[in-house]
N, CA, C and O atoms as a Tripos MOL2 file, in Angstrom:
@<TRIPOS>MOLECULE
protein
  268   267    67     0     0
PROTEIN
NO_CHARGES

@<TRIPOS>ATOM
      1 N           0.8510   -1.1720    0.0000 N.3       1 MET1
      2 CA          0.0000    0.0000    0.0000 C.3       1 MET1
      3 C           0.8970    1.2340    0.0000 C.2       1 MET1
      4 O           1.8820    1.2930    0.7360 O.2       1 MET1
      5 N           0.5660    2.1780   -0.7940 N.am      2 SER2
      6 CA          1.3640    3.3990   -0.8560 C.3       2 SER2
      7 C           1.1010    4.2630    0.3720 C.2       2 SER2
      8 O           0.0890    4.1060    1.0560 O.2       2 SER2
      9 N           2.0290    5.1760    0.6380 N.am      3 LYS3
     10 CA          1.8610    6.0780    1.7710 C.3       3 LYS3
     11 C           0.5990    6.9090    1.6200 C.2       3 LYS3
     12 O          -0.1020    7.1680    2.5980 O.2       3 LYS3
     13 N           0.3110    7.3250    0.4040 N.am      4 LEU4
     14 CA         -0.8670    8.1570    0.1690 C.3       4 LEU4
     15 C          -2.1480    7.4010    0.5030 C.2       4 LEU4
     16 O          -3.0080    7.9400    1.1990 O.2       4 LEU4
     17 N          -2.2980    6.1660    0.0240 N.am      5 SER5
     18 CA         -3.5220    5.4210    0.3060 C.3       5 SER5
     19 C          -3.5980    5.0350    1.7820 C.2       5 SER5
     20 O          -4.6930    4.9510    2.3380 O.2       5 SER5
     21 N          -2.4630    4.8010    2.4200 N.am      6 SER6
     22 CA         -2.4280    4.4950    3.8500 C.3       6 SER6
     23 C          -2.8940    5.7040    4.6500 C.2       6 SER6
     24 O          -3.6380    5.5600    5.6200 O.2       6 SER6
     25 N          -2.4610    6.8860    4.2510 N.am      7 LYS7
     26 CA         -2.8620    8.1260    4.9190 C.3       7 LYS7
     27 C          -4.3620    8.3640    4.7280 C.2       7 LYS7
     28 O          -5.0510    8.7650    5.6660 O.2       7 LYS7
     29 N          -4.8610    8.1230    3.5360 N.am      8 THR8
     30 CA         -6.2820    8.2740    3.2330 C.3       8 THR8
     31 C          -7.1050    7.3110    4.0780 C.2       8 THR8
     32 O          -8.1560    7.6810    4.6010 O.2       8 THR8
     33 N          -6.6350    6.0880    4.2130 N.am      9 PHE9
     34 CA         -7.3090    5.0770    5.0270 C.3       9 PHE9
     35 C          -7.4160    5.5420    6.4840 C.2       9 PHE9
     36 O          -8.4930    5.4770    7.0770 O.2       9 PHE9
     37 N          -6.3130    6.0060    7.0580 N.am     10 ARG10
     38 CA         -6.3180    6.4820    8.4450 C.3      10 ARG10
     39 C          -7.2790    7.6550    8.6250 C.2      10 ARG10
     40 O          -8.0050    7.7190    9.6160 O.2      10 ARG10
     41 N          -7.2830    8.5730    7.6760 N.am     11 LYS11
     42 CA         -8.2040    9.7150    7.7470 C.3      11 LYS11
     43 C          -9.6580    9.2490    7.7260 C.2      11 LYS11
     44 O         -10.4960    9.7720    8.4610 O.2      11 LYS11
     45 N          -9.9470    8.2710    6.8860 N.am     12 ARG12
     46 CA        -11.3090    7.7500    6.7670 C.3      12 ARG12
     47 C         -11.7660    7.1140    8.0980 C.2      12 ARG12
     48 O         -12.9070    7.3160    8.5140 O.2      12 ARG12
     49 N         -10.8990    6.3640    8.7510 N.am     13 ILE13
     50 CA        -11.2470    5.7250   10.0180 C.3      13 ILE13
     51 C         -11.3950    6.7730   11.1160 C.2      13 ILE13
     52 O         -12.3010    6.6810   11.9450 O.2      13 ILE13
     53 N         -10.5070    7.7690   11.1260 N.am     14 ARG14
     54 CA        -10.6100    8.8500   12.1200 C.3      14 ARG14
     55 C         -11.9310    9.6100   11.9590 C.2      14 ARG14
     56 O         -12.5720    9.9620   12.9490 O.2      14 ARG14
     57 N         -12.3270    9.8550   10.7290 N.am     15 LYS15
     58 CA        -13.5820   10.5690   10.4710 C.3      15 LYS15
     59 C         -14.7790    9.7220   10.9220 C.2      15 LYS15
     60 O         -15.7450   10.2500   11.4740 O.2      15 LYS15
     61 N         -14.7090    8.4320   10.6890 N.am     16 ARG16
     62 CA        -15.8020    7.5300   11.0570 C.3      16 ARG16
     63 C         -15.9420    7.3970   12.5780 C.2      16 ARG16
     64 O         -17.0450    7.5100   13.1130 O.2      16 ARG16
     65 N         -14.8270    7.1570   13.2700 N.am     17 ASP17
     66 CA        -14.8940    6.8340   14.7000 C.3      17 ASP17
     67 C         -14.8340    8.0550   15.6210 C.2      17 ASP17
     68 O         -15.5650    8.1130   16.6100 O.2      17 ASP17
     69 N         -13.9980    9.0050   15.3200 N.am     18 LYS18
     70 CA        -13.8760   10.2680   16.0610 C.3      18 LYS18
     71 C         -13.3800   10.1400   17.4980 C.2      18 LYS18
     72 O         -12.9530   11.1400   18.0760 O.2      18 LYS18
     73 N         -13.4180    8.9670   18.0870 N.am     19 GLN19
     74 CA        -12.9620    8.7700   19.4660 C.3      19 GLN19
     75 C         -12.6030    7.3050   19.6690 C.2      19 GLN19
     76 O         -12.8660    6.4660   18.8070 O.2      19 GLN19
     77 N         -12.0010    7.0080   20.8130 N.am     20 CYS20
     78 CA        -11.6380    5.6190   21.1230 C.3      20 CYS20
     79 C         -12.9070    4.7800   21.1820 C.2      20 CYS20
     80 O         -13.8680    5.1490   21.8580 O.2      20 CYS20
     81 N         -12.9140    3.6660   20.4850 N.am     21 ARG21
     82 CA        -14.1030    2.8130   20.4360 C.3      21 ARG21
     83 C         -14.3200    2.0420   21.7390 C.2      21 ARG21
     84 O         -15.3840    1.4560   21.9370 O.2      21 ARG21
     85 N         -13.3320    2.0380   22.6190 N.am     22 ILE22
     86 CA        -13.4880    1.3280   23.8910 C.3      22 ILE22
     87 C         -13.8760    2.2800   25.0210 C.2      22 ILE22
     88 O         -14.8640    2.0410   25.7150 O.2      22 ILE22
     89 N         -13.1140    3.3500   25.2130 N.am     23 CYS23
     90 CA        -13.3480    4.2190   26.3710 C.3      23 CYS23
     91 C         -13.9510    5.5790   26.0250 C.2      23 CYS23
     92 O         -14.4060    6.2880   26.9220 O.2      23 CYS23
     93 N         -13.9650    5.9600   24.7500 N.am     24 GLY24
     94 CA        -14.5420    7.2340   24.3400 C.3      24 GLY24
     95 C         -13.5830    8.4170   24.3700 C.2      24 GLY24
     96 O         -13.9790    9.5400   24.0570 O.2      24 GLY24
     97 N         -12.3390    8.1820   24.7400 N.am     25 ARG25
     98 CA        -11.3440    9.2610   24.7910 C.3      25 ARG25
     99 C         -11.1960    9.9000   23.4080 C.2      25 ARG25
    100 O         -11.3180    9.2180   22.3910 O.2      25 ARG25
    101 N         -10.9350   11.1960   23.3740 N.am     26 LYS26
    102 CA        -10.8450   11.9080   22.1020 C.3      26 LYS26
    103 C          -9.4440   12.4300   21.7950 C.2      26 LYS26
    104 O          -9.2530   13.1560   20.8190 O.2      26 LYS26
    105 N          -8.4710   12.0650   22.6170 N.am     27 THR27
    106 CA         -7.0940   12.5000   22.3940 C.3      27 THR27
    107 C          -6.1650   11.2880   22.3780 C.2      27 THR27
    108 O          -6.5060   10.2090   22.8630 O.2      27 THR27
    109 N          -4.9670   11.5070   21.7980 N.am     28 ARG28
    110 CA         -3.9390   10.4640   21.6890 C.3      28 ARG28
    111 C          -4.4920    9.1990   21.0260 C.2      28 ARG28
    112 O          -4.3510    8.0920   21.5460 O.2      28 ARG28
    113 N          -5.1160    9.3920   19.8770 N.am     29 LEU29
    114 CA         -5.7610    8.3060   19.1440 C.3      29 LEU29
    115 C          -4.9090    7.8150   17.9920 C.2      29 LEU29
    116 O          -4.0940    8.5540   17.4410 O.2      29 LEU29
    117 N          -5.1080    6.5650   17.6400 N.am     30 HIS30
    118 CA         -4.5210    6.0360   16.4140 C.3      30 HIS30
    119 C          -5.3860    4.8870   15.9000 C.2      30 HIS30
    120 O          -6.2160    4.3470   16.6310 O.2      30 HIS30
    121 N          -5.1850    4.5310   14.6660 N.am     31 VAL31
    122 CA         -5.9560    3.4700   14.0310 C.3      31 VAL31
    123 C          -5.3130    2.1240   14.3580 C.2      31 VAL31
    124 O          -4.1180    1.9260   14.1410 O.2      31 VAL31
    125 N          -6.1140    1.2120   14.8780 N.am     32 ALA32
    126 CA         -5.6460   -0.1370   15.1940 C.3      32 ALA32
    127 C          -6.3440   -1.1280   14.2600 C.2      32 ALA32
    128 O          -7.5020   -0.9400   13.8870 O.2      32 ALA32
    129 N          -5.6300   -2.1650   13.8980 N.am     33 HIS33
    130 CA         -6.2060   -3.2190   13.0590 C.3      33 HIS33
    131 C          -6.6820   -4.3670   13.9380 C.2      33 HIS33
    132 O          -6.0030   -4.7490   14.8910 O.2      33 HIS33
    133 N          -7.8400   -4.9120   13.6200 N.am     34 ILE34
    134 CA         -8.3920   -6.0300   14.3790 C.3      34 ILE34
    135 C          -7.6140   -7.2940   14.0410 C.2      34 ILE34
    136 O          -7.0780   -7.9540   14.9310 O.2      34 ILE34
    137 N          -7.5530   -7.6250   12.7800 N.am     35 LYS35
    138 CA         -6.7030   -8.7260   12.3140 C.3      35 LYS35
    139 C          -5.3430   -8.1220   11.9990 C.2      35 LYS35
    140 O          -5.2700   -7.1100   11.3020 O.2      35 LYS35
    141 N          -4.2640   -8.7190   12.4960 N.am     36 PRO36
    142 CA         -2.9220   -8.1490   12.2910 C.3      36 PRO36
    143 C          -2.5710   -7.9570   10.8170 C.2      36 PRO36
    144 O          -2.8260   -8.8260    9.9840 O.2      36 PRO36
    145 N          -1.9850   -6.8070   10.5170 N.am     37 ARG37
    146 CA         -1.6130   -6.4750    9.1320 C.3      37 ARG37
    147 C          -0.6180   -7.4660    8.5630 C.2      37 ARG37
    148 O          -0.7000   -7.8140    7.3850 O.2      37 ARG37
    149 N           0.3180   -7.9260    9.3750 N.am     38 ASN38
    150 CA          1.3390   -8.8360    8.8540 C.3      38 ASN38
    151 C           0.7840  -10.2200    8.5400 C.2      38 ASN38
    152 O           1.3280  -10.9100    7.6780 O.2      38 ASN38
    153 N          -0.2750  -10.6430    9.2090 N.am     39 GLU39
    154 CA         -0.8840  -11.9500    8.9570 C.3      39 GLU39
    155 C          -1.9880  -11.8920    7.9030 C.2      39 GLU39
    156 O          -2.2690  -12.8860    7.2350 O.2      39 GLU39
    157 N          -2.6060  -10.7290    7.7610 N.am     40 TYR40
    158 CA         -3.7220  -10.5530    6.8270 C.3      40 TYR40
    159 C          -3.5070   -9.3130    5.9740 C.2      40 TYR40
    160 O          -4.2640   -8.3490    6.0960 O.2      40 TYR40
    161 N          -2.5040   -9.3120    5.1220 N.am     41 PRO41
    162 CA         -2.2200   -8.1120    4.3290 C.3      41 PRO41
    163 C          -3.3850   -7.6970    3.4180 C.2      41 PRO41
    164 O          -3.5060   -6.5240    3.0650 O.2      41 PRO41
    165 N          -4.2170   -8.6330    3.0490 N.am     42 GLU42
    166 CA         -5.3530   -8.3070    2.1830 C.3      42 GLU42
    167 C          -6.4120   -7.4750    2.9160 C.2      42 GLU42
    168 O          -7.2610   -6.8600    2.2710 O.2      42 GLU42
    169 N          -6.3750   -7.4470    4.2480 N.am     43 LEU43
    170 CA         -7.3260   -6.6710    5.0440 C.3      43 LEU43
    171 C          -6.7450   -5.3430    5.5200 C.2      43 LEU43
    172 O          -7.3980   -4.6070    6.2600 O.2      43 LEU43
    173 N          -5.5450   -5.0430    5.1050 N.am     44 ARG44
    174 CA         -4.8060   -3.8830    5.5940 C.3      44 ARG44
    175 C          -5.5800   -2.5640    5.4890 C.2      44 ARG44
    176 O          -5.5360   -1.7510    6.4130 O.2      44 ARG44
    177 N          -6.2750   -2.3470    4.3930 N.am     45 ASN45
    178 CA         -6.9930   -1.0730    4.2050 C.3      45 ASN45
    179 C          -8.5050   -1.2510    4.1370 C.2      45 ASN45
    180 O          -9.2010   -0.4530    3.5090 O.2      45 ASN45
    181 N          -9.0070   -2.2880    4.7770 N.am     46 LYS46
    182 CA        -10.4530   -2.5150    4.8320 C.3      46 LYS46
    183 C         -11.0180   -1.8610    6.0910 C.2      46 LYS46
    184 O         -10.5330   -2.1100    7.1950 O.2      46 LYS46
    185 N         -12.0250   -1.0400    5.9280 N.am     47 ASP47
    186 CA        -12.6050   -0.3130    7.0550 C.3      47 ASP47
    187 C         -13.0980   -1.2390    8.1650 C.2      47 ASP47
    188 O         -12.9630   -0.9100    9.3440 O.2      47 ASP47
    189 N         -13.6650   -2.3890    7.8080 N.am     48 PHE48
    190 CA        -14.1950   -3.2920    8.8240 C.3      48 PHE48
    191 C         -13.1090   -3.9380    9.6830 C.2      48 PHE48
    192 O         -13.4100   -4.5330   10.7180 O.2      48 PHE48
    193 N         -11.8660   -3.8270    9.2660 N.am     49 ASN49
    194 CA        -10.7580   -4.3940   10.0260 C.3      49 ASN49
    195 C         -10.0160   -3.3420   10.8530 C.2      49 ASN49
    196 O          -8.9320   -3.6200   11.3660 O.2      49 ASN49
    197 N         -10.5680   -2.1700   10.9890 N.am     50 ALA50
    198 CA         -9.8790   -1.1030   11.7140 C.3      50 ALA50
    199 C         -10.8190   -0.3880   12.6630 C.2      50 ALA50
    200 O         -12.0270   -0.3220   12.4380 O.2      50 ALA50
    201 N         -10.2440    0.1450   13.7240 N.am     51 LEU51
    202 CA        -10.9900    0.9610   14.6550 C.3      51 LEU51
    203 C         -10.0480    1.9320   15.3350 C.2      51 LEU51
    204 O          -8.8390    1.7120   15.3930 O.2      51 LEU51
    205 N         -10.6140    2.9990   15.8420 N.am     52 MET52
    206 CA         -9.8370    4.0290   16.5110 C.3      52 MET52
    207 C          -9.7150    3.6630   17.9790 C.2      52 MET52
    208 O         -10.7110    3.3890   18.6480 O.2      52 MET52
    209 N          -8.4750    3.6610   18.4760 N.am     53 LEU53
    210 CA         -8.2170    3.4090   19.8890 C.3      53 LEU53
    211 C          -7.2730    4.4680   20.4340 C.2      53 LEU53
    212 O          -6.4280    4.9980   19.7130 O.2      53 LEU53
    213 N          -7.4290    4.7680   21.7190 N.am     54 CYS54
    214 CA         -6.4590    5.6340   22.3650 C.3      54 CYS54
    215 C          -5.2460    4.7670   22.7350 C.2      54 CYS54
    216 O          -5.3200    3.5390   22.7170 O.2      54 CYS54
    217 N          -4.1540    5.4150   23.0620 N.am     55 ILE55
    218 CA         -2.9240    4.7030   23.3830 C.3      55 ILE55
    219 C          -3.1380    3.7410   24.5570 C.2      55 ILE55
    220 O          -2.6650    2.6050   24.5260 O.2      55 ILE55
    221 N          -3.8410    4.1940   25.5770 N.am     56 LYS56
    222 CA         -4.0620    3.3740   26.7740 C.3      56 LYS56
    223 C          -4.8410    2.0920   26.4480 C.2      56 LYS56
    224 O          -4.4470    1.0030   26.8650 O.2      56 LYS56
    225 N          -5.9330    2.2200   25.7110 N.am     57 CYS57
    226 CA         -6.7400    1.0420   25.3760 C.3      57 CYS57
    227 C          -6.0140    0.1230   24.4050 C.2      57 CYS57
    228 O          -6.1580   -1.0970   24.4840 O.2      57 CYS57
    229 N          -5.2360    0.6930   23.4930 N.am     58 GLU58
    230 CA         -4.4930   -0.1550   22.5580 C.3      58 GLU58
    231 C          -3.4900   -1.0100   23.3130 C.2      58 GLU58
    232 O          -3.3230   -2.1900   23.0050 O.2      58 GLU58
    233 N          -2.8260   -0.4290   24.2940 N.am     59 LYS59
    234 CA         -1.8710   -1.2030   25.0970 C.3      59 LYS59
    235 C          -2.5730   -2.2810   25.9060 C.2      59 LYS59
    236 O          -2.0520   -3.3850   26.0620 O.2      59 LYS59
    237 N          -3.7490   -1.9620   26.4190 N.am     60 LYS60
    238 CA         -4.4810   -2.9000   27.2670 C.3      60 LYS60
    239 C          -5.1680   -4.0050   26.4650 C.2      60 LYS60
    240 O          -5.1560   -5.1650   26.8770 O.2      60 LYS60
    241 N          -5.7680   -3.6550   25.3170 N.am     61 TYR61
    242 CA         -6.5900   -4.5970   24.5690 C.3      61 TYR61
    243 C          -6.0420   -4.9890   23.2010 C.2      61 TYR61
    244 O          -6.6020   -5.8640   22.5400 O.2      61 TYR61
    245 N          -4.9650   -4.3590   22.7740 N.am     62 GLY62
    246 CA         -4.4540   -4.5770   21.4260 C.3      62 GLY62
    247 C          -4.2600   -6.0310   21.0370 C.2      62 GLY62
    248 O          -4.6450   -6.4280   19.9370 O.2      62 GLY62
    249 N          -3.6780   -6.8260   21.9020 N.am     63 GLU63
    250 CA         -3.4570   -8.2480   21.6170 C.3      63 GLU63
    251 C          -4.7580   -9.0360   21.5770 C.2      63 GLU63
    252 O          -4.8230  -10.0910   20.9450 O.2      63 GLU63
    253 N          -5.7920   -8.5390   22.2410 N.am     64 LYS64
    254 CA         -7.0520   -9.2700   22.3630 C.3      64 LYS64
    255 C          -8.0520   -8.9330   21.2640 C.2      64 LYS64
    256 O          -9.1390   -9.5080   21.2230 O.2      64 LYS64
    257 N          -7.7000   -8.0080   20.3730 N.am     65 LEU65
    258 CA         -8.6430   -7.5500   19.3460 C.3      65 LEU65
    259 C          -8.9110   -8.6010   18.2810 C.2      65 LEU65
    260 O         -10.0400   -8.7110   17.8030 O.2      65 LEU65
    261 N          -7.9300   -9.3550   17.9080 N.am     66 SER66
    262 CA         -8.0950  -10.3170   16.8150 C.3      66 SER66
    263 C          -9.1470  -11.3480   17.1690 C.2      66 SER66
    264 O          -9.0890  -11.9800   18.2230 O.2      66 SER66
    265 N         -10.0970  -11.5070   16.2830 N.am     67 TYR67
    266 CA        -11.1800  -12.4520   16.5310 C.3      67 TYR67
    267 C         -11.0580  -13.6870   15.6800 C.2      67 TYR67
    268 O         -11.8960  -14.5840   15.7700 O.2      67 TYR67
@<TRIPOS>BOND
     1     1     2 1
     2     2     3 1
     3     3     4 2
     4     3     5 am
     5     5     6 1
     6     6     7 1
     7     7     8 2
     8     7     9 am
     9     9    10 1
    10    10    11 1
    11    11    12 2
    12    11    13 am
    13    13    14 1
    14    14    15 1
    15    15    16 2
    16    15    17 am
    17    17    18 1
    18    18    19 1
    19    19    20 2
    20    19    21 am
    21    21    22 1
    22    22    23 1
    23    23    24 2
    24    23    25 am
    25    25    26 1
    26    26    27 1
    27    27    28 2
    28    27    29 am
    29    29    30 1
    30    30    31 1
    31    31    32 2
    32    31    33 am
    33    33    34 1
    34    34    35 1
    35    35    36 2
    36    35    37 am
    37    37    38 1
    38    38    39 1
    39    39    40 2
    40    39    41 am
    41    41    42 1
    42    42    43 1
    43    43    44 2
    44    43    45 am
    45    45    46 1
    46    46    47 1
    47    47    48 2
    48    47    49 am
    49    49    50 1
    50    50    51 1
    51    51    52 2
    52    51    53 am
    53    53    54 1
    54    54    55 1
    55    55    56 2
    56    55    57 am
    57    57    58 1
    58    58    59 1
    59    59    60 2
    60    59    61 am
    61    61    62 1
    62    62    63 1
    63    63    64 2
    64    63    65 am
    65    65    66 1
    66    66    67 1
    67    67    68 2
    68    67    69 am
    69    69    70 1
    70    70    71 1
    71    71    72 2
    72    71    73 am
    73    73    74 1
    74    74    75 1
    75    75    76 2
    76    75    77 am
    77    77    78 1
    78    78    79 1
    79    79    80 2
    80    79    81 am
    81    81    82 1
    82    82    83 1
    83    83    84 2
    84    83    85 am
    85    85    86 1
    86    86    87 1
    87    87    88 2
    88    87    89 am
    89    89    90 1
    90    90    91 1
    91    91    92 2
    92    91    93 am
    93    93    94 1
    94    94    95 1
    95    95    96 2
    96    95    97 am
    97    97    98 1
    98    98    99 1
    99    99   100 2
   100    99   101 am
   101   101   102 1
   102   102   103 1
   103   103   104 2
   104   103   105 am
   105   105   106 1
   106   106   107 1
   107   107   108 2
   108   107   109 am
   109   109   110 1
   110   110   111 1
   111   111   112 2
   112   111   113 am
   113   113   114 1
   114   114   115 1
   115   115   116 2
   116   115   117 am
   117   117   118 1
   118   118   119 1
   119   119   120 2
   120   119   121 am
   121   121   122 1
   122   122   123 1
   123   123   124 2
   124   123   125 am
   125   125   126 1
   126   126   127 1
   127   127   128 2
   128   127   129 am
   129   129   130 1
   130   130   131 1
   131   131   132 2
   132   131   133 am
   133   133   134 1
   134   134   135 1
   135   135   136 2
   136   135   137 am
   137   137   138 1
   138   138   139 1
   139   139   140 2
   140   139   141 am
   141   141   142 1
   142   142   143 1
   143   143   144 2
   144   143   145 am
   145   145   146 1
   146   146   147 1
   147   147   148 2
   148   147   149 am
   149   149   150 1
   150   150   151 1
   151   151   152 2
   152   151   153 am
   153   153   154 1
   154   154   155 1
   155   155   156 2
   156   155   157 am
   157   157   158 1
   158   158   159 1
   159   159   160 2
   160   159   161 am
   161   161   162 1
   162   162   163 1
   163   163   164 2
   164   163   165 am
   165   165   166 1
   166   166   167 1
   167   167   168 2
   168   167   169 am
   169   169   170 1
   170   170   171 1
   171   171   172 2
   172   171   173 am
   173   173   174 1
   174   174   175 1
   175   175   176 2
   176   175   177 am
   177   177   178 1
   178   178   179 1
   179   179   180 2
   180   179   181 am
   181   181   182 1
   182   182   183 1
   183   183   184 2
   184   183   185 am
   185   185   186 1
   186   186   187 1
   187   187   188 2
   188   187   189 am
   189   189   190 1
   190   190   191 1
   191   191   192 2
   192   191   193 am
   193   193   194 1
   194   194   195 1
   195   195   196 2
   196   195   197 am
   197   197   198 1
   198   198   199 1
   199   199   200 2
   200   199   201 am
   201   201   202 1
   202   202   203 1
   203   203   204 2
   204   203   205 am
   205   205   206 1
   206   206   207 1
   207   207   208 2
   208   207   209 am
   209   209   210 1
   210   210   211 1
   211   211   212 2
   212   211   213 am
   213   213   214 1
   214   214   215 1
   215   215   216 2
   216   215   217 am
   217   217   218 1
   218   218   219 1
   219   219   220 2
   220   219   221 am
   221   221   222 1
   222   222   223 1
   223   223   224 2
   224   223   225 am
   225   225   226 1
   226   226   227 1
   227   227   228 2
   228   227   229 am
   229   229   230 1
   230   230   231 1
   231   231   232 2
   232   231   233 am
   233   233   234 1
   234   234   235 1
   235   235   236 2
   236   235   237 am
   237   237   238 1
   238   238   239 1
   239   239   240 2
   240   239   241 am
   241   241   242 1
   242   242   243 1
   243   243   244 2
   244   243   245 am
   245   245   246 1
   246   246   247 1
   247   247   248 2
   248   247   249 am
   249   249   250 1
   250   250   251 1
   251   251   252 2
   252   251   253 am
   253   253   254 1
   254   254   255 1
   255   255   256 2
   256   255   257 am
   257   257   258 1
   258   258   259 1
   259   259   260 2
   260   259   261 am
   261   261   262 1
   262   262   263 1
   263   263   264 2
   264   263   265 am
   265   265   266 1
   266   266   267 1
   267   267   268 2
@<TRIPOS>SUBSTRUCTURE
     1 MET1         2 RESIDUE 1 A MET
     2 SER2         6 RESIDUE 1 A SER
     3 LYS3        10 RESIDUE 1 A LYS
     4 LEU4        14 RESIDUE 1 A LEU
     5 SER5        18 RESIDUE 1 A SER
     6 SER6        22 RESIDUE 1 A SER
     7 LYS7        26 RESIDUE 1 A LYS
     8 THR8        30 RESIDUE 1 A THR
     9 PHE9        34 RESIDUE 1 A PHE
    10 ARG10       38 RESIDUE 1 A ARG
    11 LYS11       42 RESIDUE 1 A LYS
    12 ARG12       46 RESIDUE 1 A ARG
    13 ILE13       50 RESIDUE 1 A ILE
    14 ARG14       54 RESIDUE 1 A ARG
    15 LYS15       58 RESIDUE 1 A LYS
    16 ARG16       62 RESIDUE 1 A ARG
    17 ASP17       66 RESIDUE 1 A ASP
    18 LYS18       70 RESIDUE 1 A LYS
    19 GLN19       74 RESIDUE 1 A GLN
    20 CYS20       78 RESIDUE 1 A CYS
    21 ARG21       82 RESIDUE 1 A ARG
    22 ILE22       86 RESIDUE 1 A ILE
    23 CYS23       90 RESIDUE 1 A CYS
    24 GLY24       94 RESIDUE 1 A GLY
    25 ARG25       98 RESIDUE 1 A ARG
    26 LYS26      102 RESIDUE 1 A LYS
    27 THR27      106 RESIDUE 1 A THR
    28 ARG28      110 RESIDUE 1 A ARG
    29 LEU29      114 RESIDUE 1 A LEU
    30 HIS30      118 RESIDUE 1 A HIS
    31 VAL31      122 RESIDUE 1 A VAL
    32 ALA32      126 RESIDUE 1 A ALA
    33 HIS33      130 RESIDUE 1 A HIS
    34 ILE34      134 RESIDUE 1 A ILE
    35 LYS35      138 RESIDUE 1 A LYS
    36 PRO36      142 RESIDUE 1 A PRO
    37 ARG37      146 RESIDUE 1 A ARG
    38 ASN38      150 RESIDUE 1 A ASN
    39 GLU39      154 RESIDUE 1 A GLU
    40 TYR40      158 RESIDUE 1 A TYR
    41 PRO41      162 RESIDUE 1 A PRO
    42 GLU42      166 RESIDUE 1 A GLU
    43 LEU43      170 RESIDUE 1 A LEU
    44 ARG44      174 RESIDUE 1 A ARG
    45 ASN45      178 RESIDUE 1 A ASN
    46 LYS46      182 RESIDUE 1 A LYS
    47 ASP47      186 RESIDUE 1 A ASP
    48 PHE48      190 RESIDUE 1 A PHE
    49 ASN49      194 RESIDUE 1 A ASN
    50 ALA50      198 RESIDUE 1 A ALA
    51 LEU51      202 RESIDUE 1 A LEU
    52 MET52      206 RESIDUE 1 A MET
    53 LEU53      210 RESIDUE 1 A LEU
    54 CYS54      214 RESIDUE 1 A CYS
    55 ILE55      218 RESIDUE 1 A ILE
    56 LYS56      222 RESIDUE 1 A LYS
    57 CYS57      226 RESIDUE 1 A CYS
    58 GLU58      230 RESIDUE 1 A GLU
    59 LYS59      234 RESIDUE 1 A LYS
    60 LYS60      238 RESIDUE 1 A LYS
    61 TYR61      242 RESIDUE 1 A TYR
    62 GLY62      246 RESIDUE 1 A GLY
    63 GLU63      250 RESIDUE 1 A GLU
    64 LYS64      254 RESIDUE 1 A LYS
    65 LEU65      258 RESIDUE 1 A LEU
    66 SER66      262 RESIDUE 1 A SER
    67 TYR67      266 RESIDUE 1 A TYR
């Protein structure tokens, strides 16, 4: 995936979620993948495989997201 499409993907998820999907925090956010990018490269830029998490929740739940 090019940097441009990766940036567009992150913007799209940020616009959709606007806050941490677990705790509702609105600062220190980033896009997390549910299925790991390295194991599922075909899902890398799929909206259904991403959600916005704050740093705290990503550290706490990041490993547990994969279903």
